[in-house]
Gaussian input, Z-matrix of N, CA and C with variables (Angstrom, degrees):
# hf/3-21g

backbone

0 1
 N
 C     1     B1
 C     2     B2     1     A1
 N     3     B3     2     A2     1     D1
 C     4     B4     3     A3     2     D2
 C     5     B5     4     A4     3     D3
 N     6     B6     5     A5     4     D4
 C     7     B7     6     A6     5     D5
 C     8     B8     7     A7     6     D6
 N     9     B9     8     A8     7     D7
 C    10    B10     9     A9     8     D8
 C    11    B11    10    A10     9     D9
 N    12    B12    11    A11    10    D10
 C    13    B13    12    A12    11    D11
 C    14    B14    13    A13    12    D12
 N    15    B15    14    A14    13    D13
 C    16    B16    15    A15    14    D14
 C    17    B17    16    A16    15    D15
 N    18    B18    17    A17    16    D16
 C    19    B19    18    A18    17    D17
 C    20    B20    19    A19    18    D18
 N    21    B21    20    A20    19    D19
 C    22    B22    21    A21    20    D20
 C    23    B23    22    A22    21    D21
 N    24    B24    23    A23    22    D22
 C    25    B25    24    A24    23    D23
 C    26    B26    25    A25    24    D24
 N    27    B27    26    A26    25    D25
 C    28    B28    27    A27    26    D26
 C    29    B29    28    A28    27    D27
 N    30    B30    29    A29    28    D28
 C    31    B31    30    A30    29    D29
 C    32    B32    31    A31    30    D30
 N    33    B33    32    A32    31    D31
 C    34    B34    33    A33    32    D32
 C    35    B35    34    A34    33    D33
 N    36    B36    35    A35    34    D34
 C    37    B37    36    A36    35    D35
 C    38    B38    37    A37    36    D36
 N    39    B39    38    A38    37    D37
 C    40    B40    39    A39    38    D38
 C    41    B41    40    A40    39    D39
 N    42    B42    41    A41    40    D40
 C    43    B43    42    A42    41    D41
 C    44    B44    43    A43    42    D42
 N    45    B45    44    A44    43    D43
 C    46    B46    45    A45    44    D44
 C    47    B47    46    A46    45    D45
 N    48    B48    47    A47    46    D46
 C    49    B49    48    A48    47    D47
 C    50    B50    49    A49    48    D48
 N    51    B51    50    A50    49    D49
 C    52    B52    51    A51    50    D50
 C    53    B53    52    A52    51    D51
 N    54    B54    53    A53    52    D52
 C    55    B55    54    A54    53    D53
 C    56    B56    55    A55    54    D54
 N    57    B57    56    A56    55    D55
 C    58    B58    57    A57    56    D56
 C    59    B59    58    A58    57    D57
 N    60    B60    59    A59    58    D58
 C    61    B61    60    A60    59    D59
 C    62    B62    61    A61    60    D60
 N    63    B63    62    A62    61    D61
 C    64    B64    63    A63    62    D62
 C    65    B65    64    A64    63    D63
 N    66    B66    65    A65    64    D64
 C    67    B67    66    A66    65    D65
 C    68    B68    67    A67    66    D66
 N    69    B69    68    A68    67    D67
 C    70    B70    69    A69    68    D68
 C    71    B71    70    A70    69    D69
 N    72    B72    71    A71    70    D70
 C    73    B73    72    A72    71    D71
 C    74    B74    73    A73    72    D72
 N    75    B75    74    A74    73    D73
 C    76    B76    75    A75    74    D74
 C    77    B77    76    A76    75    D75
 N    78    B78    77    A77    76    D76
 C    79    B79    78    A78    77    D77
 C    80    B80    79    A79    78    D78
 N    81    B81    80    A80    79    D79
 C    82    B82    81    A81    80    D80
 C    83    B83    82    A82    81    D81
 N    84    B84    83    A83    82    D82
 C    85    B85    84    A84    83    D83
 C    86    B86    85    A85    84    D84
 N    87    B87    86    A86    85    D85
 C    88    B88    87    A87    86    D86
 C    89    B89    88    A88    87    D87
 N    90    B90    89    A89    88    D88
 C    91    B91    90    A90    89    D89
 C    92    B92    91    A91    90    D90
 N    93    B93    92    A92    91    D91
 C    94    B94    93    A93    92    D92
 C    95    B95    94    A94    93    D93
 N    96    B96    95    A95    94    D94
 C    97    B97    96    A96    95    D95
 C    98    B98    97    A97    96    D96
 N    99    B99    98    A98    97    D97
 C   100   B100    99    A99    98    D98
 C   101   B101   100   A100    99    D99
 N   102   B102   101   A101   100   D100
 C   103   B103   102   A102   101   D101
 C   104   B104   103   A103   102   D102
 N   105   B105   104   A104   103   D103
 C   106   B106   105   A105   104   D104
 C   107   B107   106   A106   105   D105
 N   108   B108   107   A107   106   D106
 C   109   B109   108   A108   107   D107
 C   110   B110   109   A109   108   D108
 N   111   B111   110   A110   109   D109
 C   112   B112   111   A111   110   D110
 C   113   B113   112   A112   111   D111
 N   114   B114   113   A113   112   D112
 C   115   B115   114   A114   113   D113
 C   116   B116   115   A115   114   D114
 N   117   B117   116   A116   115   D115
 C   118   B118   117   A117   116   D116
 C   119   B119   118   A118   117   D117
 N   120   B120   119   A119   118   D118
 C   121   B121   120   A120   119   D119
 C   122   B122   121   A121   120   D120
 N   123   B123   122   A122   121   D121
 C   124   B124   123   A123   122   D122
 C   125   B125   124   A124   123   D123
 N   126   B126   125   A125   124   D124
 C   127   B127   126   A126   125   D125
 C   128   B128   127   A127   126   D126
 N   129   B129   128   A128   127   D127
 C   130   B130   129   A129   128   D128
 C   131   B131   130   A130   129   D129
 N   132   B132   131   A131   130   D130
 C   133   B133   132   A132   131   D131
 C   134   B134   133   A133   132   D132
 N   135   B135   134   A134   133   D133
 C   136   B136   135   A135   134   D134
 C   137   B137   136   A136   135   D135
 N   138   B138   137   A137   136   D136
 C   139   B139   138   A138   137   D137
 C   140   B140   139   A139   138   D138
 N   141   B141   140   A140   139   D139
 C   142   B142   141   A141   140   D140
 C   143   B143   142   A142   141   D141
 N   144   B144   143   A143   142   D142
 C   145   B145   144   A144   143   D143
 C   146   B146   145   A145   144   D144
 N   147   B147   146   A146   145   D145
 C   148   B148   147   A147   146   D146
 C   149   B149   148   A148   147   D147
 N   150   B150   149   A149   148   D148
 C   151   B151   150   A150   149   D149
 C   152   B152   151   A151   150   D150
 N   153   B153   152   A152   151   D151
 C   154   B154   153   A153   152   D152
 C   155   B155   154   A154   153   D153
 N   156   B156   155   A155   154   D154
 C   157   B157   156   A156   155   D155
 C   158   B158   157   A157   156   D156
 N   159   B159   158   A158   157   D157
 C   160   B160   159   A159   158   D158
 C   161   B161   160   A160   159   D159
 N   162   B162   161   A161   160   D160
 C   163   B163   162   A162   161   D161
 C   164   B164   163   A163   162   D162
 N   165   B165   164   A164   163   D163
 C   166   B166   165   A165   164   D164
 C   167   B167   166   A166   165   D165
 N   168   B168   167   A167   166   D166
 C   169   B169   168   A168   167   D167
 C   170   B170   169   A169   168   D168
 N   171   B171   170   A170   169   D169
 C   172   B172   171   A171   170   D170
 C   173   B173   172   A172   171   D171
 N   174   B174   173   A173   172   D172
 C   175   B175   174   A174   173   D173
 C   176   B176   175   A175   174   D174
 N   177   B177   176   A176   175   D175
 C   178   B178   177   A177   176   D176
 C   179   B179   178   A178   177   D177
 N   180   B180   179   A179   178   D178
 C   181   B181   180   A180   179   D179
 C   182   B182   181   A181   180   D180
 N   183   B183   182   A182   181   D181
 C   184   B184   183   A183   182   D182
 C   185   B185   184   A184   183   D183
 N   186   B186   185   A185   184   D184
 C   187   B187   186   A186   185   D185
 C   188   B188   187   A187   186   D186
 N   189   B189   188   A188   187   D187
 C   190   B190   189   A189   188   D188
 C   191   B191   190   A190   189   D189
 N   192   B192   191   A191   190   D190
 C   193   B193   192   A192   191   D191
 C   194   B194   193   A193   192   D192
 N   195   B195   194   A194   193   D193
 C   196   B196   195   A195   194   D194
 C   197   B197   196   A196   195   D195
 N   198   B198   197   A197   196   D196
 C   199   B199   198   A198   197   D197
 C   200   B200   199   A199   198   D198
 N   201   B201   200   A200   199   D199
 C   202   B202   201   A201   200   D200
 C   203   B203   202   A202   201   D201
 N   204   B204   203   A203   202   D202
 C   205   B205   204   A204   203   D203
 C   206   B206   205   A205   204   D204
 N   207   B207   206   A206   205   D205
 C   208   B208   207   A207   206   D206
 C   209   B209   208   A208   207   D207
 N   210   B210   209   A209   208   D208
 C   211   B211   210   A210   209   D209
 C   212   B212   211   A211   210   D210
 N   213   B213   212   A212   211   D211
 C   214   B214   213   A213   212   D212
 C   215   B215   214   A214   213   D213
 N   216   B216   215   A215   214   D214
 C   217   B217   216   A216   215   D215
 C   218   B218   217   A217   216   D216
 N   219   B219   218   A218   217   D217
 C   220   B220   219   A219   218   D218
 C   221   B221   220   A220   219   D219
 N   222   B222   221   A221   220   D220
 C   223   B223   222   A222   221   D221
 C   224   B224   223   A223   222   D222
 N   225   B225   224   A224   223   D223
 C   226   B226   225   A225   224   D224
 C   227   B227   226   A226   225   D225
 N   228   B228   227   A227   226   D226
 C   229   B229   228   A228   227   D227
 C   230   B230   229   A229   228   D228
 N   231   B231   230   A230   229   D229
 C   232   B232   231   A231   230   D230
 C   233   B233   232   A232   231   D231
 N   234   B234   233   A233   232   D232
 C   235   B235   234   A234   233   D233
 C   236   B236   235   A235   234   D234
 N   237   B237   236   A236   235   D235
 C   238   B238   237   A237   236   D236
 C   239   B239   238   A238   237   D237
 N   240   B240   239   A239   238   D238
 C   241   B241   240   A240   239   D239
 C   242   B242   241   A241   240   D240
 N   243   B243   242   A242   241   D241
 C   244   B244   243   A243   242   D242
 C   245   B245   244   A244   243   D243
 N   246   B246   245   A245   244   D244
 C   247   B247   246   A246   245   D245
 C   248   B248   247   A247   246   D246
 N   249   B249   248   A248   247   D247
 C   250   B250   249   A249   248   D248
 C   251   B251   250   A250   249   D249
 N   252   B252   251   A251   250   D250
 C   253   B253   252   A252   251   D251
 C   254   B254   253   A253   252   D252
 N   255   B255   254   A254   253   D253
 C   256   B256   255   A255   254   D254
 C   257   B257   256   A256   255   D255
 N   258   B258   257   A257   256   D256
 C   259   B259   258   A258   257   D257
 C   260   B260   259   A259   258   D258
 N   261   B261   260   A260   259   D259
 C   262   B262   261   A261   260   D260
 C   263   B263   262   A262   261   D261
 N   264   B264   263   A263   262   D262
 C   265   B265   264   A264   263   D263
 C   266   B266   265   A265   264   D264
 N   267   B267   266   A266   265   D265
 C   268   B268   267   A267   266   D266
 C   269   B269   268   A268   267   D267
 N   270   B270   269   A269   268   D268
 C   271   B271   270   A270   269   D269
 C   272   B272   271   A271   270   D270
 N   273   B273   272   A272   271   D271
 C   274   B274   273   A273   272   D272
 C   275   B275   274   A274   273   D273
 N   276   B276   275   A275   274   D274
 C   277   B277   276   A276   275   D275
 C   278   B278   277   A277   276   D276
 N   279   B279   278   A278   277   D277
 C   280   B280   279   A279   278   D278
 C   281   B281   280   A280   279   D279
 N   282   B282   281   A281   280   D280
 C   283   B283   282   A282   281   D281
 C   284   B284   283   A283   282   D282
 N   285   B285   284   A284   283   D283
 C   286   B286   285   A285   284   D284
 C   287   B287   286   A286   285   D285
 N   288   B288   287   A287   286   D286
 C   289   B289   288   A288   287   D287
 C   290   B290   289   A289   288   D288
 N   291   B291   290   A290   289   D289
 C   292   B292   291   A291   290   D290
 C   293   B293   292   A292   291   D291
 N   294   B294   293   A293   292   D292
 C   295   B295   294   A294   293   D293
 C   296   B296   295   A295   294   D294
 N   297   B297   296   A296   295   D295
 C   298   B298   297   A297   296   D296
 C   299   B299   298   A298   297   D297
 N   300   B300   299   A299   298   D298
 C   301   B301   300   A300   299   D299
 C   302   B302   301   A301   300   D300
 N   303   B303   302   A302   301   D301
 C   304   B304   303   A303   302   D302
 C   305   B305   304   A304   303   D303
 N   306   B306   305   A305   304   D304
 C   307   B307   306   A306   305   D305
 C   308   B308   307   A307   306   D306
 N   309   B309   308   A308   307   D307
 C   310   B310   309   A309   308   D308
 C   311   B311   310   A310   309   D309
 N   312   B312   311   A311   310   D310
 C   313   B313   312   A312   311   D311
 C   314   B314   313   A313   312   D312

   B1=1.4563
   B2=1.5273
   B3=1.2959
   B4=1.4598
   B5=1.5210
   B6=1.3167
   B7=1.4501
   B8=1.5356
   B9=1.3546
   B10=1.4613
   B11=1.5309
   B12=1.3363
   B13=1.4595
   B14=1.5225
   B15=1.3207
   B16=1.4590
   B17=1.5236
   B18=1.3140
   B19=1.4585
   B20=1.5192
   B21=1.3254
   B22=1.4549
   B23=1.5134
   B24=1.3310
   B25=1.4621
   B26=1.5204
   B27=1.3171
   B28=1.4596
   B29=1.5255
   B30=1.3292
   B31=1.4663
   B32=1.5264
   B33=1.3286
   B34=1.4643
   B35=1.5264
   B36=1.3114
   B37=1.4639
   B38=1.5268
   B39=1.3273
   B40=1.4651
   B41=1.5250
   B42=1.3120
   B43=1.4671
   B44=1.5226
   B45=1.3213
   B46=1.4623
   B47=1.5258
   B48=1.3193
   B49=1.4565
   B50=1.5232
   B51=1.3235
   B52=1.4629
   B53=1.5251
   B54=1.3257
   B55=1.4619
   B56=1.5268
   B57=1.3505
   B58=1.4660
   B59=1.5306
   B60=1.3323
   B61=1.4603
   B62=1.5064
   B63=1.3241
   B64=1.4698
   B65=1.5292
   B66=1.3368
   B67=1.4643
   B68=1.5223
   B69=1.3325
   B70=1.4599
   B71=1.5251
   B72=1.3381
   B73=1.4593
   B74=1.5189
   B75=1.3162
   B76=1.4602
   B77=1.5226
   B78=1.3264
   B79=1.4643
   B80=1.5196
   B81=1.3375
   B82=1.4537
   B83=1.5190
   B84=1.3225
   B85=1.4553
   B86=1.5207
   B87=1.3302
   B88=1.4654
   B89=1.5278
   B90=1.3357
   B91=1.4682
   B92=1.5334
   B93=1.3361
   B94=1.4684
   B95=1.5309
   B96=1.3521
   B97=1.4599
   B98=1.5199
   B99=1.3221
   B100=1.4639
   B101=1.5280
   B102=1.3403
   B103=1.4647
   B104=1.5276
   B105=1.3204
   B106=1.4609
   B107=1.5151
   B108=1.3044
   B109=1.4605
   B110=1.5195
   B111=1.3295
   B112=1.4566
   B113=1.5140
   B114=1.3397
   B115=1.4509
   B116=1.5053
   B117=1.3306
   B118=1.4594
   B119=1.5230
   B120=1.3271
   B121=1.4642
   B122=1.5214
   B123=1.3182
   B124=1.4633
   B125=1.5274
   B126=1.3392
   B127=1.4593
   B128=1.5336
   B129=1.3314
   B130=1.4658
   B131=1.5200
   B132=1.3194
   B133=1.4627
   B134=1.5256
   B135=1.3365
   B136=1.4624
   B137=1.5220
   B138=1.3268
   B139=1.4639
   B140=1.5188
   B141=1.3342
   B142=1.4595
   B143=1.5168
   B144=1.3244
   B145=1.4664
   B146=1.5165
   B147=1.3294
   B148=1.4624
   B149=1.5195
   B150=1.3232
   B151=1.4579
   B152=1.5164
   B153=1.3199
   B154=1.4639
   B155=1.5280
   B156=1.3345
   B157=1.4717
   B158=1.5340
   B159=1.3157
   B160=1.4570
   B161=1.5187
   B162=1.3298
   B163=1.4581
   B164=1.5174
   B165=1.3144
   B166=1.4605
   B167=1.5280
   B168=1.3297
   B169=1.4628
   B170=1.5217
   B171=1.3270
   B172=1.4608
   B173=1.5278
   B174=1.3297
   B175=1.4566
   B176=1.5300
   B177=1.3312
   B178=1.4654
   B179=1.5231
   B180=1.3340
   B181=1.4502
   B182=1.5172
   B183=1.3123
   B184=1.4586
   B185=1.5239
   B186=1.3236
   B187=1.4540
   B188=1.5136
   B189=1.3035
   B190=1.4493
   B191=1.5159
   B192=1.3289
   B193=1.4581
   B194=1.5143
   B195=1.3359
   B196=1.4576
   B197=1.5200
   B198=1.3230
   B199=1.4615
   B200=1.5176
   B201=1.3261
   B202=1.4574
   B203=1.5278
   B204=1.3114
   B205=1.4609
   B206=1.5149
   B207=1.3260
   B208=1.4591
   B209=1.5267
   B210=1.3153
   B211=1.4617
   B212=1.5252
   B213=1.3480
   B214=1.4569
   B215=1.5302
   B216=1.3291
   B217=1.4582
   B218=1.5210
   B219=1.3325
   B220=1.4635
   B221=1.5241
   B222=1.3281
   B223=1.4651
   B224=1.5262
   B225=1.3419
   B226=1.4578
   B227=1.5306
   B228=1.3372
   B229=1.4598
   B230=1.5238
   B231=1.3265
   B232=1.4637
   B233=1.5268
   B234=1.3334
   B235=1.4587
   B236=1.5137
   B237=1.3236
   B238=1.4658
   B239=1.5163
   B240=1.3387
   B241=1.4618
   B242=1.5187
   B243=1.3387
   B244=1.4633
   B245=1.5220
   B246=1.3273
   B247=1.4659
   B248=1.5184
   B249=1.3280
   B250=1.4540
   B251=1.5220
   B252=1.3346
   B253=1.4692
   B254=1.5285
   B255=1.3225
   B256=1.4529
   B257=1.5177
   B258=1.3130
   B259=1.4626
   B260=1.5274
   B261=1.3332
   B262=1.4602
   B263=1.5276
   B264=1.3075
   B265=1.4580
   B266=1.5145
   B267=1.3277
   B268=1.4571
   B269=1.5178
   B270=1.3246
   B271=1.4545
   B272=1.5174
   B273=1.3161
   B274=1.4558
   B275=1.5233
   B276=1.3237
   B277=1.4660
   B278=1.5290
   B279=1.3406
   B280=1.4540
   B281=1.5216
   B282=1.3414
   B283=1.4623
   B284=1.5300
   B285=1.3308
   B286=1.4578
   B287=1.5232
   B288=1.3312
   B289=1.4619
   B290=1.5406
   B291=1.3227
   B292=1.4625
   B293=1.5297
   B294=1.3328
   B295=1.4653
   B296=1.5271
   B297=1.3268
   B298=1.4633
   B299=1.5182
   B300=1.3315
   B301=1.4612
   B302=1.5212
   B303=1.3171
   B304=1.4656
   B305=1.5228
   B306=1.3373
   B307=1.4609
   B308=1.5269
   B309=1.3316
   B310=1.4663
   B311=1.5198
   B312=1.3464
   B313=1.4575
   B314=1.4542
   A1=109.02
   A2=116.31
   A3=120.27
   A4=110.65
   A5=115.09
   A6=121.73
   A7=107.69
   A8=119.00
   A9=120.09
   A10=113.86
   A11=117.58
   A12=121.03
   A13=108.67
   A14=115.22
   A15=121.74
   A16=105.81
   A17=117.16
   A18=121.97
   A19=112.02
   A20=116.06
   A21=122.84
   A22=115.33
   A23=117.41
   A24=120.50
   A25=111.50
   A26=114.79
   A27=122.82
   A28=106.08
   A29=117.01
   A30=122.18
   A31=109.57
   A32=116.12
   A33=120.28
   A34=107.11
   A35=116.17
   A36=119.79
   A37=113.06
   A38=117.98
   A39=121.10
   A40=108.16
   A41=117.10
   A42=121.59
   A43=110.99
   A44=115.65
   A45=123.39
   A46=105.83
   A47=118.06
   A48=121.98
   A49=108.28
   A50=115.72
   A51=122.02
   A52=110.01
   A53=115.34
   A54=122.35
   A55=111.85
   A56=115.22
   A57=121.73
   A58=112.30
   A59=116.29
   A60=121.77
   A61=115.78
   A62=118.01
   A63=120.25
   A64=111.57
   A65=116.73
   A66=122.02
   A67=107.75
   A68=116.42
   A69=122.37
   A70=108.00
   A71=116.06
   A72=119.65
   A73=110.60
   A74=115.24
   A75=123.27
   A76=108.38
   A77=116.18
   A78=122.49
   A79=109.64
   A80=115.40
   A81=122.95
   A82=109.19
   A83=116.45
   A84=121.57
   A85=107.72
   A86=116.20
   A87=121.80
   A88=109.49
   A89=117.94
   A90=120.61
   A91=113.68
   A92=117.96
   A93=121.06
   A94=113.06
   A95=117.50
   A96=121.41
   A97=114.42
   A98=117.96
   A99=121.84
   A100=109.88
   A101=115.75
   A102=122.43
   A103=110.75
   A104=116.33
   A105=123.71
   A106=108.13
   A107=116.43
   A108=119.51
   A109=106.79
   A110=115.49
   A111=122.85
   A112=106.00
   A113=116.52
   A114=117.28
   A115=114.56
   A116=113.59
   A117=123.33
   A118=108.43
   A119=115.08
   A120=121.49
   A121=106.83
   A122=116.31
   A123=121.83
   A124=109.46
   A125=117.84
   A126=119.96
   A127=113.01
   A128=114.64
   A129=122.60
   A130=108.37
   A131=116.12
   A132=123.38
   A133=105.61
   A134=116.79
   A135=122.24
   A136=110.58
   A137=116.59
   A138=122.27
   A139=108.30
   A140=116.08
   A141=123.03
   A142=109.75
   A143=116.23
   A144=122.95
   A145=108.06
   A146=117.02
   A147=121.11
   A148=110.35
   A149=115.79
   A150=121.88
   A151=107.21
   A152=115.78
   A153=122.55
   A154=108.97
   A155=117.37
   A156=119.19
   A157=109.89
   A158=116.48
   A159=122.32
   A160=110.00
   A161=114.90
   A162=121.96
   A163=106.42
   A164=116.74
   A165=122.06
   A166=107.91
   A167=115.64
   A168=122.35
   A169=108.15
   A170=116.97
   A171=121.77
   A172=108.89
   A173=116.35
   A174=122.46
   A175=110.17
   A176=117.22
   A177=122.41
   A178=108.13
   A179=115.23
   A180=119.90
   A181=110.33
   A182=116.13
   A183=121.24
   A184=108.66
   A185=114.67
   A186=120.51
   A187=108.31
   A188=115.25
   A189=122.58
   A190=105.53
   A191=116.62
   A192=120.36
   A193=110.04
   A194=114.00
   A195=121.53
   A196=106.58
   A197=116.64
   A198=121.63
   A199=110.74
   A200=116.53
   A201=122.61
   A202=109.77
   A203=116.97
   A204=122.19
   A205=114.12
   A206=118.15
   A207=121.71
   A208=109.30
   A209=115.58
   A210=120.55
   A211=110.71
   A212=116.57
   A213=122.02
   A214=111.50
   A215=116.37
   A216=122.16
   A217=108.13
   A218=116.96
   A219=123.05
   A220=107.98
   A221=116.83
   A222=120.59
   A223=110.52
   A224=116.09
   A225=123.22
   A226=107.57
   A227=116.57
   A228=122.27
   A229=109.76
   A230=116.67
   A231=122.50
   A232=110.65
   A233=115.17
   A234=121.69
   A235=113.56
   A236=117.69
   A237=121.47
   A238=111.20
   A239=115.17
   A240=122.87
   A241=108.61
   A242=115.81
   A243=119.59
   A244=108.51
   A245=115.31
   A246=122.39
   A247=110.89
   A248=114.61
   A249=122.17
   A250=107.63
   A251=118.43
   A252=120.15
   A253=111.48
   A254=115.56
   A255=120.83
   A256=110.89
   A257=116.44
   A258=123.79
   A259=111.85
   A260=115.15
   A261=120.58
   A262=107.41
   A263=116.11
   A264=120.48
   A265=108.39
   A266=114.73
   A267=120.07
   A268=108.45
   A269=114.87
   A270=121.31
   A271=107.48
   A272=115.81
   A273=120.75
   A274=108.06
   A275=114.64
   A276=121.54
   A277=106.99
   A278=115.86
   A279=121.98
   A280=108.92
   A281=117.43
   A282=121.28
   A283=112.01
   A284=117.22
   A285=124.16
   A286=105.83
   A287=120.22
   A288=119.16
   A289=111.53
   A290=114.94
   A291=123.31
   A292=107.33
   A293=116.53
   A294=122.53
   A295=107.32
   A296=116.48
   A297=119.27
   A298=112.76
   A299=113.77
   A300=123.32
   A301=105.21
   A302=117.26
   A303=121.68
   A304=107.94
   A305=115.16
   A306=122.79
   A307=107.83
   A308=118.51
   A309=122.18
   A310=110.82
   A311=115.16
   A312=121.02
   A313=112.34
   D1=135.22
   D2=178.95
   D3=-82.97
   D4=158.46
   D5=176.07
   D6=-75.91
   D7=113.64
   D8=-175.72
   D9=-76.10
   D10=-30.70
   D11=178.52
   D12=-157.64
   D13=161.16
   D14=178.42
   D15=-127.83
   D16=110.47
   D17=-175.01
   D18=-92.78
   D19=155.19
   D20=172.17
   D21=64.70
   D22=39.33
   D23=-176.55
   D24=-109.37
   D25=160.17
   D26=169.23
   D27=-100.66
   D28=129.90
   D29=-176.91
   D30=-115.52
   D31=129.80
   D32=171.76
   D33=-80.28
   D34=122.27
   D35=-175.29
   D36=-76.34
   D37=-21.21
   D38=175.85
   D39=-75.36
   D40=120.71
   D41=-178.93
   D42=-71.49
   D43=149.98
   D44=168.94
   D45=-91.79
   D46=115.72
   D47=-177.44
   D48=-116.43
   D49=121.14
   D50=-177.91
   D51=-122.72
   D52=156.89
   D53=173.37
   D54=51.54
   D55=51.69
   D56=176.04
   D57=53.82
   D58=37.67
   D59=176.45
   D60=89.75
   D61=2.60
   D62=178.34
   D63=-72.05
   D64=-20.33
   D65=176.99
   D66=-135.46
   D67=123.13
   D68=178.88
   D69=-131.53
   D70=130.42
   D71=179.89
   D72=-142.91
   D73=168.06
   D74=173.59
   D75=-124.78
   D76=139.20
   D77=179.25
   D78=-85.65
   D79=136.06
   D80=178.46
   D81=-122.46
   D82=147.55
   D83=172.58
   D84=-125.67
   D85=123.80
   D86=177.72
   D87=-77.75
   D88=161.65
   D89=-179.90
   D90=-54.07
   D91=-30.39
   D92=-179.94
   D93=-84.93
   D94=3.47
   D95=178.85
   D96=94.91
   D97=-6.95
   D98=179.08
   D99=-61.60
   D100=135.93
   D101=-179.64
   D102=-101.18
   D103=136.00
   D104=175.49
   D105=-135.65
   D106=163.84
   D107=163.90
   D108=-134.29
   D109=147.08
   D110=179.85
   D111=-123.46
   D112=128.27
   D113=-176.57
   D114=-162.74
   D115=-170.83
   D116=-179.05
   D117=-136.22
   D118=137.44
   D119=170.97
   D120=-112.18
   D121=126.27
   D122=177.87
   D123=-85.81
   D124=164.25
   D125=-176.53
   D126=-49.96
   D127=121.52
   D128=-178.64
   D129=-179.68
   D130=171.04
   D131=167.70
   D132=-119.00
   D133=118.37
   D134=-172.39
   D135=-128.32
   D136=154.91
   D137=175.28
   D138=-118.51
   D139=125.16
   D140=178.91
   D141=-112.57
   D142=142.97
   D143=172.03
   D144=-102.36
   D145=144.35
   D146=179.62
   D147=-113.00
   D148=147.38
   D149=169.61
   D150=-96.50
   D151=-70.89
   D152=176.11
   D153=-87.38
   D154=162.22
   D155=172.41
   D156=-58.39
   D157=149.45
   D158=-179.32
   D159=-133.22
   D160=150.45
   D161=170.22
   D162=-122.49
   D163=122.05
   D164=178.23
   D165=-97.21
   D166=122.21
   D167=178.61
   D168=-108.99
   D169=122.14
   D170=179.32
   D171=-82.53
   D172=119.79
   D173=178.65
   D174=-92.40
   D175=-39.18
   D176=178.41
   D177=-156.48
   D178=155.61
   D179=-177.69
   D180=82.09
   D181=-157.06
   D182=178.72
   D183=-158.79
   D184=166.94
   D185=176.29
   D186=-151.40
   D187=169.65
   D188=165.91
   D189=-121.18
   D190=141.50
   D191=-179.82
   D192=-133.35
   D193=155.93
   D194=178.76
   D195=-137.46
   D196=117.14
   D197=179.65
   D198=-74.86
   D199=155.45
   D200=179.07
   D201=-54.08
   D202=129.99
   D203=178.87
   D204=88.53
   D205=-7.62
   D206=179.48
   D207=-98.85
   D208=153.87
   D209=176.01
   D210=-111.10
   D211=1.77
   D212=-173.91
   D213=-105.22
   D214=128.94
   D215=172.35
   D216=-84.25
   D217=134.61
   D218=-179.00
   D219=-120.75
   D220=133.37
   D221=-179.20
   D222=-85.36
   D223=142.24
   D224=175.04
   D225=-132.58
   D226=129.35
   D227=-177.69
   D228=-120.88
   D229=173.48
   D230=-178.88
   D231=-49.99
   D232=131.80
   D233=-179.52
   D234=93.88
   D235=-8.38
   D236=-179.79
   D237=-104.05
   D238=157.89
   D239=178.39
   D240=-130.85
   D241=153.79
   D242=169.40
   D243=-140.61
   D244=152.10
   D245=-174.65
   D246=-107.73
   D247=143.00
   D248=176.96
   D249=-123.91
   D250=128.55
   D251=178.04
   D252=-64.34
   D253=156.14
   D254=174.69
   D255=-69.62
   D256=156.23
   D257=177.84
   D258=53.21
   D259=46.18
   D260=176.76
   D261=-141.71
   D262=-162.43
   D263=176.93
   D264=-145.80
   D265=163.60
   D266=175.17
   D267=-149.10
   D268=153.54
   D269=175.14
   D270=-103.42
   D271=144.29
   D272=176.36
   D273=-131.79
   D274=133.63
   D275=-178.06
   D276=-119.42
   D277=123.30
   D278=-174.15
   D279=-126.78
   D280=131.03
   D281=178.67
   D282=-112.10
   D283=-9.29
   D284=175.12
   D285=-142.15
   D286=159.37
   D287=-179.84
   D288=-53.25
   D289=128.61
   D290=-178.02
   D291=-109.68
   D292=110.70
   D293=-179.79
   D294=-94.02
   D295=130.75
   D296=-172.77
   D297=-141.72
   D298=161.40
   D299=165.83
   D300=-120.23
   D301=125.78
   D302=176.49
   D303=-102.90
   D304=118.29
   D305=178.32
   D306=-96.12
   D307=122.63
   D308=-177.96
   D309=-98.49
   D310=149.82
   D311=171.82
   D312=95.32

């Protein structure tokens, strides 16, 4: 099940724009200090680097991802999550708009 809404958050109104607009997100801070970002990736194949561990939650659409060191693409659809280790990278391949919540830490 996807997260339908996130209540009681602080939202940074300046968008995070990556890869010439192929990925756009907004940073959120929960009352307990937890950091999230909510965004959309448009059709593309992109490589992201991570600082902290991340969990990508698919809200709508779908993607395929490949973790650093893997040769296998794995599909993720609405309602599913996948984890990325900190200080690594992952590739994401999107053929339709992929709406996501990125959970940090």
